[in-house]
N, C-alpha and C positions, 0 to 999 in steps of 0.2 A: 640130540634134539630133545629128549625127556629133561635133563637138568634145566636145560633154558626154559621150559614149558612151565616146569615147577615153582621157577624163581621169578617170571612172570604172574605166575599166579597170587601166590605171594605178595610181591612188589603190589597187585592191582587190589588184593584186598586188603593189604595195610596202609593203601590209596583211600581206601572208604572207610576204614576204620579212622585217620587223618582226621578227613572228613564228618564223619559222625559225633567222635569228640568234638571237636570245632563245633557243630551247630549245637551240642549239648551244652558247653560252656558260653556260646551268647546268648542261645536263646533260652539256655534253663536258669544256668549259675548267675551269671551278672548281672541279671536284674532283682536277683536274691540274694541282697548282699548275708542276710540272717544264715547262706547256708554255707556262706563264706567262711564265718566266725564261728561257723561248729567248728571245722574242719583242723584234724589236728596239725602240730606242722609240719608233719610230713607228708601228709597229704596238700597241707595248701601250698608247699615248694613243689608239690608233681604237678597241681592247678596252674599253679604259677607258671614254671618248665613249658607243659601244654599248652597255655594260651601263649605267650611268647615265641614259640618254637610250633607253633601249631598249622602254619602257615607255610612252613620251609618247611616241614615234615610232607603234607600232603601233594607240594607239588615236583617236590623231588621225587618222591617217591611215585610219582602220574608219571615223572617224565622218565625213571627206569621202564617201568613195567610196559611206556611204548613200545621206550626201545628197544628191551629186548622184545618184542613183542615183532618190529619192521625189523631187527635185525634176524631171526629165526624166518619168517612167513620171508621177507624180500631178499636177504642177505645185509653183507655189512654197505658194497657202495650205491642200492639206493635209500636205505639209511642215512648215511652221509649225503647223497646231493638233497636231501629235503632237510638233514639238522643244521646243517653249516647254515643255509643263505635262512632261513627262519630264525635262526637261535642270532643272526650275524646283524639280518636286516630289521627284525623286530629289535634288537637292543638299539640300532642307529636310529628307527623310529620315536624313543622312547629316548634319546638322550634325543634328540632335536627335538624331543614333543615337551621334555621337561624343561627346556633349555629360554625357546622360546614363543611353544604352544603352537605349534605347526607340527604336526596332522591334527592333533587330540583336540584343541584348545588347551589354557592355559590352567596346569595343573600343579602336583608336587606329591611326592614320597613321604609317608610318614612309617611309621617304627611297624616291624614284625614282619617284613618278609622276609629279614634276610641282610647281609652285605650289600651297601648300596656300592657298582659300580662308577666313579668320577665322584662318587658322594648322588649322585641325583638319582639312578634307577637301578629296585634291587636284581641280585645277579640270579634270581628266581625267577623275573618277569619275562623275561626271554627262554627260559623252561617254558615254562604254560604257555607260550605262543606256538613252544614247536610240539608238544605232545598234543595239544586241542586242535590243532594245524592239519596236525598229521592225521587224525583220522577223521578229519571233516575231509581230508581233500581224497584218501582208501574209501569212505562212506559215497562218497561224490560221481569217485572214478567207477567204483562198482556198478551203480548206477547206470549209468551211460555206457557203460559195457554192451549192454543189451537194446541199445538203439539203434537206427542202422542208420547212424550219421557217420561221416566221415574220418577217419582216425584227426584229422585237425579240429575237425569239428568237435568232437568227442573231448578236445584235450582244451579246448576253449569255456565249454560248459563247465566239466569239469573244475577247473579252478573259479569261475564265477560263482559255481556250484559251492564249492568247499568254503569260499570268500563270504557268503552268502549266511551258513550253518554258522560261520565261525565269531560272524558279528551279529546273529541272532546270539546266542549265550549270553556276548556282553551285556546285552540288552537285559538282562536278571543280574547278569554281576557288576555294570558298575555301582547301580541303586546299595548294593548289598556292601559294597566294600568301600563308597564313596559318603553317602549319606545318612548311614543308621548310627544307632550312639557309641559305636565303635568303628570308628573307618579306618582304613589302612591306606585310603590318596585321599586329593582334596583337589578337586576344583577349585582356581583362582575370580571364577565368571560362575554368573547366574546361568545355568545353557537352558535354550527352551521345551526341551525335549525333556522332561518330569529333571531337570536341575543337570543335565547332561549340554556339550553344545552338540547344534549336529554336524559340526565338524568330526568330532568324535565317530561319531558311527561311518564318517566320510575318510578316516582315518584308520579305523576298521578296517573299510573294507579293501582300501587300496595299499595296505599292508598285506594285507592276507592273497590280493591278487598280483603281487611285488613278487613276495620271497614261493607261492607253488608254480608262479610261471620260471622264478631262474630256476627251481629243481627240478619242476620239469624239461626244462631247455638241457642243463646237465646230465638227465641220461639217454640227452638224443630223442628225443618226443616220445619216448616209452613210460608208458603209465603202468604205476603200481595198480594190478587192478587183480581182488583177491574174489572169495567163494563166500555166498552168505555167510557158512560154517565158519571161516575164516575172520569173517567183521563179527564174530562176538564179542571182542573184547574193546575196539572198536565205539560200538556202537553202547556198550556198556559204561565206558568211561565219557561217551559224553555224556547222557542219563545223569549219570552220578555228579555230574559237575553241575548239569541245569538244575538235578534237584537241590545242588547245597546253596548255588546263591538265589532261586528262585524262592524258598523256604527262608533264609533272612530277609528275603526283601519283604515277600508278606507277612512275616510277622511283622518283624521292627520296625518295616516302613505301616503311612495311613497307604486306605482303600484306594489310592489313583493308582498305586502302583500296580496295583492288578492289569492296568492297559499295557505296560513293557513286556511282564509277562506273560501276560497274552500272545504277545508279536513273536516274544521269544518260544512262544510254543508252534505259532504257528509255523515263524519262517525256519524254525533251528529243531523243535521237537520231532516234528508231523515229518518232516523230508528224512530228517534222518532215519526216524524208522522205519519208511519208504524204500532210503538208500537202501540197506541191509533187504527188507524184505524182499523186494522185487532185486537182488545182486543175482548172479548166477549160481546155480546151483555147485555146477563146476568150470574152475577155469584150467584149458587146455594149456601146460605148461610150455615153453620151449629152450631152446640152448641158452634163450640169452633172460631167462628168469629163472635162474638155479633156486631152489628152496620153495618153489612154489608147489611142487608132486609134493614133496616130503610132512604138508601142513595137516596136521588135524584136528584143531583147534575145536573146540564145543563147545557148546553152551547150552544146554538141552533144555532148561530154565526160559532162555530169551524164547528157544522155535517155537518152545511148545504156547509159548503166549503170544506169538502172532497167528495162531491154525486158530 
């Protein structure tokens, strides 16, 4: 498992670097064209490639990092039980949404996120639904494992909380990606919630609930439970993706967008940190959970910060 851990951490590092590079370009370089004018032809070519492919790169790297993590800690079957429904059902929702306006509202994708499936939805979009949905579900499940609820109640609660964490992230992602001077998608209607239609929020919750429910059913009701130590990567992925969206929203948009950022913090960041911090310190593995007892992922910086 050591080589998987190394590859996983490398992809996580590159995922974070790609987002940092994108932030630097969007927040510092593009608003200052005089800087771009000073670049050499090679530098200009590298910068242009980074700006055009940065969105694709960080999503793919995030999906690979989370995929390797899921395979190493849970095994192939639980990983596929989540990846397949999350990819296919989110893609179906996005294709339906871009074609009919249901369930997210009328919108369409611009360039910058890769090849568009059916000319409508970039292939990276269902990958982002997968890796962010997976970390949200793992965090929610770990927290609810320590509650005195019955198993079926924990499953329903984990699906609900996971969908809320996922939707809370979108509260900063959507403004950052659709309303700044450098958008990646655009709504075709003026929404009442800071430019977003309220049904976009309902669509996110609904899509998350549906594919998390299917993923749970494919495991015959067995939950993906990890210990606090093992949840270092999921909480790190959630936090850096929140920071990416929040940074763009707060810097490039006006002060009113502090509100959705605070809501995202309240319903996303705070619960995610609590899920990680209150997760069981140890998880006893059984014959139906291969790989759990072998995991020793450790993120000491996060552990120290919580003390």
